[in-house]
N, C-alpha and C positions, 0 to 999 in steps of 0.2 A: 483827333489824333488816333491812329490805329494802334491797338495793343495786341501783340502777338499772344496767341492762346497759351503758349508755353509759359508765359509770365503771369497769366491771369490768376493762377493759384496763389502766387506770392503777393500780388496786389490785393487780392480779396482778403487774404489772411491779415495783412497789415491794416487794411481799412476796418475790418471787423474787430481786430484786437484793440485798435485805437479807440473805437466807439465804446467797446466793453470796458476798457481801462478808464475812460472818462466817466462812464456811469458808475464804476466802482469807487472812484474818488468822491463822487457826489454822495454815494452811500456812506463812505467813510466819514464825510463831513457831517452827514445827518447823524451818524452813530455817535459822534463826539458832542452833539448838542446837549445843553443842560446848563447848570450853574457852576460857579467856582468861587472859592475863597482863596485870596492871595494875600499873604502877610510877609513882610520883611523882618528877619530876625538874625542878628549876628552875621551879617554879610550874605545871608541866604534868602531866597524867596521860596517860602512854603506854599505849595499849590495843592489844594484839596478840591477836587471836582466831584459833582454829583450828577446822576444820569438824567434827572428831570429838572424842569425850570424851577420848581419849588418842591420841597420835601413835605409829604403828607403822611399821616398815620395810616397803617394798614396796608400800604403798598411798598414792596421791596425797593429800596434805593441803593444803587451802586455808588460807593464812595471810592475814588481813586486818589492815590497819593504820589505826588511828584516833588522834586526838590531841584532848585536851580541856584547856582552861584552868581551873585551880582558882581559883574566886572566893571572896571573903571570906564570903559567906553560905552557904558549904558546898555550893554548887551548881557543877556543871561545865558549861562552855559549849564546844561543839565548835569546834575551830580548823580553818579551811580552809587547808591547805597545798597547795603546787603539786606536790611530789614527795617521795618518801622513798627514801633510799639504804639498801639492805639487803645485809648480808654474813653468810653462814653459815660458821662454822668448826667443824671436828671434828678433834680430835687435832692441833691446830696447822696443819691444812690447810684452805684455803679451798675449800669445795664449791659455793658460789654467791656471786656478787656482781653486783648490778645496780641500776639506777635505775628505780623504778616511778613513773610519772606518775599523778596523780589523775584519774580519769575524770569525765565530766560528770555521770553518775548512778552511785550506788552507792559501795561502799567500794573503796579501793585494796587490791588483793590479788594474790596469786601462788599458783600450785600447784606443789608440790614433792614428789618421792618420795624419801624417805630410804633410802639403801642400807645404812647401818650403824646399829646401836642405840648408845645411850650419851648423854652430855651434849654438847649443841651450844651454841656461843656465837652468839647472834643480835644483831648490831649494827645499830641503826636510827638514821638521821639524818633528821629531818623538816626540810624546807626550804620556804621561800616565795620562789620565784624563786631569787635568789642568796644570800638571807639564811638562815642556819641558825637554826632555832627551838630545837631541843633534840636531843640525841643520848644514846644509852644502850646498853649491852650487857646483853642479857637471856639467861637460861638456858632452853634447851629440853631436855626429857627425852624420848627416843625409845625405845620398847619394841621388843623383837624381834617380828617378824611375818613375813609372806610376803616372801621376798627379792625385791629389785628394784633397778634402777639407772637408771630413766628419769628424765629431768629436763625439766620445762617450766616456763615462767613466763609469766603473762599477767595482764592487768588484767580483773577480772570485774565486770560491771555488776549481777550478781544479788546482791541483799542484801535483808534484811528490810524496810528502809525503802522500797526501790524496789518490792518486791512489794505492799506496802500501798498505795503510790501507784497502781500498776496496778489494784488492786482498787477503789480509789475512782473511778478513771476509768471502769472497767467499770460500776460502780453508776450514775454520772451518765449515761453514754451509754445504758445500758439504759432508764432512766426517760425520758430526753429523746426517744430514737428511738421507743421503744415507746409512750410515752404521748402524744406530740404530733406524730407524723409521719402525716398523713392518708393518703398512698398506701399505706403499710404497713398501716394500719388497714383500708382497703378490701380488701386482699388477705386479711387475717385473717378479715374478715367473710365473704368468699366461701368460705373453708375451713370456717368455722363453719356457714354455710348448707348446704354440701354434706354435712357430717357430720350435721346435723339432719335433712336430707332422707333420708339413708340410714337413720338411726334410725327415722324415721317409717315407712319401707317395711318395716323389720324388724318394727315393732310391728303394722302392718296385717296382716302375714301370720300372726302368732301369735294375733291376736284372733279368737275364735270368734263373737262377737256384735258385728257392725258398729254396730248401733244403740246398744248400751251403750257402745261405744268412743267414738262421736261425742259422747255426752253427757258422758263423763268426761274427754274430751280437754282442754277449757278449763282444768280444775283441775290435772290431773296433768302437762300438758305444760310448765308453768312450771318445775316442779322439775327434770326431766331437761334441759330446754333450758338453764336457768341453769347446771346442772352441766357440760354440754358446753361452754358458752361459757367458763366459768371454767377448765376443764381445757385448752381450746385456748389461752387467754391465758397460762396458767402454762407450758405447753409451749413456746410461742413466746418468752415472756419468758426462760425458761431458756436457750434456744438463743441469744438475743441477748446475754445476760449472758456466756455462754461465749465467743461470737465476739468481743465487744468486749474481753474479758479477754485472749484469745490475741493479737488484733491489737495491742492496746496493749503487751502484754509483748514482742512481736516488735519493735515500733518502739522501745521503750526498751532493748532488748537483753537482757532477762532470759531469753528463750528464743531458740533458733535453729532453723533447719530441720534435720530429721534428716539424718545423713550417709549418705543413700542413694546408690547408684551414679549415679542420674539427676541428683543435685544435687552430685556430687563435684567438688571443685576441683582434682583431679589432672590435670595436663597432661602430654602426652607429646611428645617431640621426635624427629625423625629426622635430627639433625645440623645443623639450621638454627639461626639465631639465635632464641632464646626471650626474651621480655620479661617481666619481673616488676616490678610497680608497687606502691609503698608508698602506701597511701591513709590517710585519717584513722582507719580501723578496722583496718588491718593490711595484710599482703602479699597481693596477688592475682596469680597463685595462690600459696597458701602451701605447697602440697605438689606438687612438680615431679618428674617422671620423665623423664630424658634419657639419651641415649647418650654414651659417652665421646667427647670432642672437641667437644661442643656448647658454644657461646658463649651465656651468659646476660647480658642487658642489664638493668641495674637503673635505675629512675627513680622519681619520686615525684610525686604530685598534691597533697600535703599543704601545699605552699607554704613549706616550711622545709627546711634541710639534712638529708641522710640519709647513713647510713654502713652499708651492708650488709657483713657480715663473718661469718666462721665462728664457731661455738661453740668454746670456752666463753667467756662474757663475764666479764671484759673482756680476757682474754689472747688469744683467737682461736687457740688451739693445735691444735684438731682438724684444721684445714686452713689452716695459717699463710699460705699464698700467697693464699688467698681473703680479701683485706683491702686496701682502697684506701689504708689508713694515714692517712687524713685525711677530714674531712667532704666530701661531694659537694654542690655547690650545687643548689637545687631545680630550676633550669632546665637542669641538666646530667645526663648519664647516666654510668654506669660499667659496664664489661663485663668478664667473666671467663670464660675457657675452662676447662672442667672435664676434666682428663686423668686424674684418679685415680678408680677405680671404688669405689663404696661409698655409704653414706648419710651425708649431711653436713647437720647442723643449722646454721641461720644465724639472725641477728637483726639488728636495727638498733642499732648501738653507741650511738647517742644516746638511743634509747628502747627498752631491751632487752626490754620486754614484747611488742614486735612481733617475732614469730619465724616460722620456717618450716622446711621440710626439702626437700633436693634429693637425689634418688636417681640416681646415675650407674651405668648399666649398660654391659656390654661391647657393642661394635658387633656387630650381628647380620648 
């Protein structure tokens, strides 16, 4: 079947985008691999998943929380809750307690590094605003692994469903931009013409009989020319697919910029007042290096009350003085002077998945 060169760009874009879309779905499936705990309670199916096949000590484990309503026709319908209260207990000691808000995209999740092996009680309470939907205590089994004691909690936007959404957006953008954007097509044609011109020069040098070459050119040039055009379109289509995938992933929050020194959000202070702002996506900066005696002023642009305080949540015992003891109105600030040297983790008491760290160094 003969394909007109004017349609090669669209065919190539569709083929490349389909292949890239299929690969993305495979990646999404791999991303969702791990274990899960499913328990029925009061007409709901509580679904708690974890990122690895088994939970071990010393390695951060991502726990994701979903909720489904059990219907009469044996199907489950996902329930949209506003937040979930999570409490982890081990040997009658609370090792973590916090409220996780549901993100706009992806699953509600947290990352936790278990310091000790054994059986943990995981209490979950799903809520829709102030209404409790369902609550239940689950059992988590943690195996001995590499020792560790780090603790972080966050809401992750990366999930299998979001990754598939990103892949679909990449597919559509690649076809639309590559297939129907005239300025881009003109640029691609210029590249194609340049490549063909270079190929013809190479061919003219290697031919020993110019007359025979000129007679055979009309028949043989169609094949190589069509091949070069198709290869050019496939290469550009692949680049567009990757670019749209990465851009859409970044906008949806499934990927972030590498933590290079040039992009680091670490701020340093020389004893002056340093400002930390709580935004819709977290604290800025979230990693602060200051000298002893520095005052840090906390404010917010999220348009709702905030409550910066020391870890651990909700007791704030690491640095008990670092606590306003009540919510701070969105149009007000709260300041605290750090006189104790050390590394102090902090979080928003009202939304504990927003967290950060302040390192206080001796005065130089």
